[in-house]
N, C-alpha and C positions, 0 to 999 in steps of 0.2 A: 202499290208503290214501294219501289226500291229501295235498298238502304242509301245507295249512291243519289240517287233522287232526293230524299226525304232532307240529307244531310246538305247537298246543295241548295235546297230553297230555304232549309233552316240559317245557312249561312247569307243567304239573299237577303233574309228578312231580318238577319240579327238577333232572332231568339238564338243562336248557338252559342251566343255571349252569357246568357243565363243559365247555362249547364256549369255544372261544377267542373273543376280541372280534371277528376277522376273519371265521370261521366264523358268528359269529351276525349280523354285517352282510352277507355274502352269501346266508344264510338269507332275512333281511327282504327282500334284493335280489330274492330269485327268487319271492317271495311277491307283492310288488308288481307285478313284469313278471305274473306270473299271472294277477291281478287285474284290469291295464291292458289283458289282452288278451279277456279276458272282455267288459270294457265294450266292445270295439271291434269285436267278432265277434257278440255278442247284439245285433243291429240289429234284427231282429225274432224271431221263435220259431225261425229256423232258425239253426243258427252257420255263421256265414258270415264271414270274413275280410272287411276291409274294402279290402283290395289284390285282392282277388276281386272285387270290386264297382264299385270307381272307380279310374279312369286320369286323371293329369293331361295334358292338351293345354296347352304354350305356344306361341304363334304368335311369329314375331319376322321382321324385315325390314329392309331397308337403313334407318339413320340416322345422322345428321351424326354422334351420339357411336363410330361405326364407325371402326378396330378394337375399342373398348372393351367389356369385357363387364361393367362395373360394372354397368351400370341392370338386365342380365337378373340379375346375382349378388344385387343387393338385392332383386329380387321372390323369386328363391328363397331368399333369407334370410328373408323375412317371412313364408316356412311356417311358422315357428317359431312363429307365433300359430295356426298351425293343423296342430297334430303330426302329425294322421290322414296329410296327404299327404306324409310323409318318408317313410312305407311304401310308398304308391302307385308304379307304375309310372309314368314319365312319357315323353313324345313332344313333344320339341323340333321344331315344324315350322317351317323356315327357306326363307322364300319364295324364288322366282325375281327377276330382274329384268329391265328394259330399258335398254340404253345408249345415249346420245343427248348431241351435241355440245351440244345447247341447253341450254334453261333444267330443272334436275332437276325431282322431283318425287316424293320420298320416297313420298308416300301415294299416289300413283299406280304406284310400282314404278319409274320412272325414275330413273338416277342418271348420273353426269358417266363417262367413260372413266377418269379418276382417282380415282374413288371404287368402282371395282370390285374392284380389290387390298384394299383396306379392308375390305371385304366378306366376301372369302373370307378374310382374316385372321381377321376376327370369326367365323366359322364352324369356323373350324379351333381357335381358342381355345374353342370352346363343346365342341368334342369333346376338348381336352385337359381341360376342368373336369370332363366326365364321367368321365373317368378317373383324376383327382386328387382332386377336390372332395368330400366325403362329403355335402356337401348336396345333388350331382346325383347321388347314386348312384340307381341301376336306372333311369337316364336314357338315351334314344337321340336321336341326330339324324336327321332326316329333311330333306334339302336336296334342294327341289323345282327341276327344271331348267329351267325359264321361270316366268316371272312368270302367278302364279295369283290374287291377291288374297287378302285375309283369307277369305272365303267358302270358296273350294276349296281354301283352305292346309286347312283344317279338315276339309274331306272329304276329304283326302288323309292326314290325320293318323289320321280315325276307319279307315279301312283298316287301318291297323297296330295297333287296338284290340281286346283282349279282352275285356275286361271291360263289363258293360250299362250302365253310368254314364260319364260323365266330367264332369271339371269343366275348361272351357274359361279360359284364362288368357293374358292380353297381355302382350308382353313390359315394358309401361309403366303395368302393376297391381298393383300392391303391396296385401297386406294390412295393414291398420292398426290393426287389435285382432284380439283371440280370437274364434275362429268357429266354434261346436262342429257339424260337418257329419253328426253319426249322427241326429239328428230329420231333418235334411234327405234323407236317404238312405234313411231310414224310412219318408216322404212317399212317396219315389218307388218305392218298392217298394210298401208295402202300398195308394196310393192311385194307383195307375197310370192308372187311367181318367180321372181328373182332373187330376194333377200329374206333368206329364211337364219342365218345365223351371222351376226354381228360379234367379233372380237375386239377388246380393248386393249389399244397397244401397253408392252411392257418392253424391256430392252431387248429381249432377244427378236423381238420385230421391227426394232428403230430403224435398220437397215435392210428389210425383205427384198423390198422394191428392187434394189441394185443388186441383193445377191441372186434374187430369180435371174436378173437378165444377166449376172456375170457366170452364173455356173450352168444355167439352163437355155442362157439364149432367149429369154422371154420377157418381152418388155411390157409389165403391166400397166395399164392406164386408171387412174382412178376414175369412178363415174358418179355421177351428181342423182340420188334415189331424195325427192322432194328436197328437205333442208340440209340433207346430211351427205359428206363426200366420202365415198367408200373405197377401198384398194381392192380386186378379186384376190380372194386367200385360196392358193390351190392348196389349202391342208385344212385340216380341223383338230385345232389346239385345246386342250384342258383349261388354260388358262382363262381368267373371268373373261366370258361372253355372255351375250344373249340371243336366243334362240326360240324358234316355234316348238311348242309341246309335240304337235302332230309332227313335224319332221323329226322330231327325236325320234319318237316310238316307231315311225313305218320306214323312216329313211337308215337312220343309225344302228337302231335295235334290231331293225327287222332286218337288216341287210346280213344278220350273220356273221358279220367280222368282229364282234365286240363281245368276247368270252370272259368267263369269270375268270377274275383277277387281273384283267387288262384294264391299262390307260386306254383311253379313246383316240390319244393321240399316235399311238402306238400300233395301234390296230387299225380303226375305221380311217383314223388321219393318213395312216400310209398309202391306205387303198385308193383315196380322194386323190393324194401327189399320184399318184402310178397312173390312176386312169387318166388324168387331164392330159399327164404328160405324153402319154401313149398314144391316146386318141385324139388331141386337140383342145382347145379352149371353149368349144362347145359343151362340151363334155361339163364344163363348171357349174353350167344352169341348173343342173339335175342337184347339186348340192348346195348351192345358193349360199356360200361361204365367203364373208368379207371381213376385212381387217379397216378400224374406222381412223381416217386421216381428220384432223384438227385444221382447219383453214388457216390459223395462225400459228400453231405449234407444230404443225404437220404430225409426224410419228413420234412425238416425244410421250415419253410412257406414262399411261395414266394408273396402271397398278405396277407394285413392285412386290418382293421377295420379304418375308420374313424368316429369320434364323430361326429354328425351332429352340436350339440350343441357349441362346443370349436373347431369343425375343425383340432383337432390335432390326430396324428398318433399314434395308440395301437394297441395291439392283438384282436382280437375277445375275450370278457371276460367270466369269468366262468358262465355268465348267458345264453351266445350264447350256450354252452356246454353243460350244463341243459337242456335247452329247447329242443336242438336235442336228448337227452337222454328221454324225455316225448314224443317226438312225434314219435320215434319209439316204445315205449311200450304202447300197450293196458291199459287203465284205468277202472276199473270197477264202474258200478255205484254207489256200497257202498263206493269206496273209494273216489268218488267224493261228495258225503253226507258227510261223514266223514271230509272232508279238510273243505266242509264250514261250519258245525256245531263248527269246531274249529276257524276257523276265526271269525265268529259270536261270539264266547265265548271272544278271546282276544280284540276283538272291544268294546264289554259290560265292559270290564275290564278296557281298556284305556279311555273310558269314565266316568268311575265311579271313577279313579283316577285323572282325570281333576277338578273333583271338589271338591277334597280334600283339598287343599291348603298347608297351612302349615304342617298339617298330613302327609304330602306324604313324609316327612323326615323321618318318623318312616320306610318307607318300605325299603328305602336304606339300611338300616341294614341286611336286608333278604339276599341282596345280588342277584345276577342272574338276573332272569326273572324280578322280582319284582323292583330290583336296575333298571333295564331300564326302566321299565315304569312309575317307580316315576318320571323320567327327563322329563315326559309329562305333568306332574303337574303344573300348574302355581306358579311363583315365590310369594311367601307373601308379602305384603307390609312392609315398615321397621316400626316397632312401635315407634323406635325412632323419 
């Protein structure tokens, strides 16, 4: 006899009244847990638990905030908006780095000698969180011995994955609101020929449909896949997404477009866009990339960006959007040379103004650019 049936008969016969308050509460809790398990296991007609289908890959690398783990903790804490993730296995892949005495570049995996110990301590703290923090349960740390870059770091993490699907989460992308992953997993399973990648909306993609229509004269129409509405995505973005492991290994890394040090969106993602734009929408099917459309909230962001220096939540800023536009457009050699000359001219003007001292005040009256540059000049000493 099932638990639900036993409780039902007990209520009808009046024997439930004889239970103590604590026993009754325990019975109700058992029923709720059972029903929750049923909801999370019946993704399709086959009873499969979510943790058997999905693994969370969290990518991290050196940042200014090391050795603090606050940013990563906030990302993992945001999984409370997606409770299914808390039961899934997690692989935290920590990229390697290159040490140089010259200027650092965290995006390029280059750190200064004094930052090396901080990053090592950061990784040790993550391992400690995996042992002591309930939010990090079922998590393992994969430390790469050398600089791989985001793309190859994901590739290495896939080797530790045993589930058919992954959700890739960057260390500075947190969930901003609730998101039900069940229909997304169902679409990936039941519509595997068409749906191989589903990106969760962020600020950058909020106007993706309108941008594609305005820039490329392409009118993208959302399509229903089971219980989820998806918009065709003619790109592959690195921001939080679900994807088929087999598709990742065969199509993304098997293509040869992603090299060591690359971001997937800057290499394979650009290839996807160019291919579909050049050869027609029929090419989109082999990539199977889609953007989640909420039937109520539309393209309102599900994930947002965290600042590594301050660790506070904020939307992806305008610079991110501008960078995405620049990535999608080819820049001619003449444009690059013109931009370089303009930057050199501005640098010379700034250097000249720094030496003006008291005379810089006269430039403030001109307004605009000269007024801004005048602020760079040193303040003259008090004559009194």
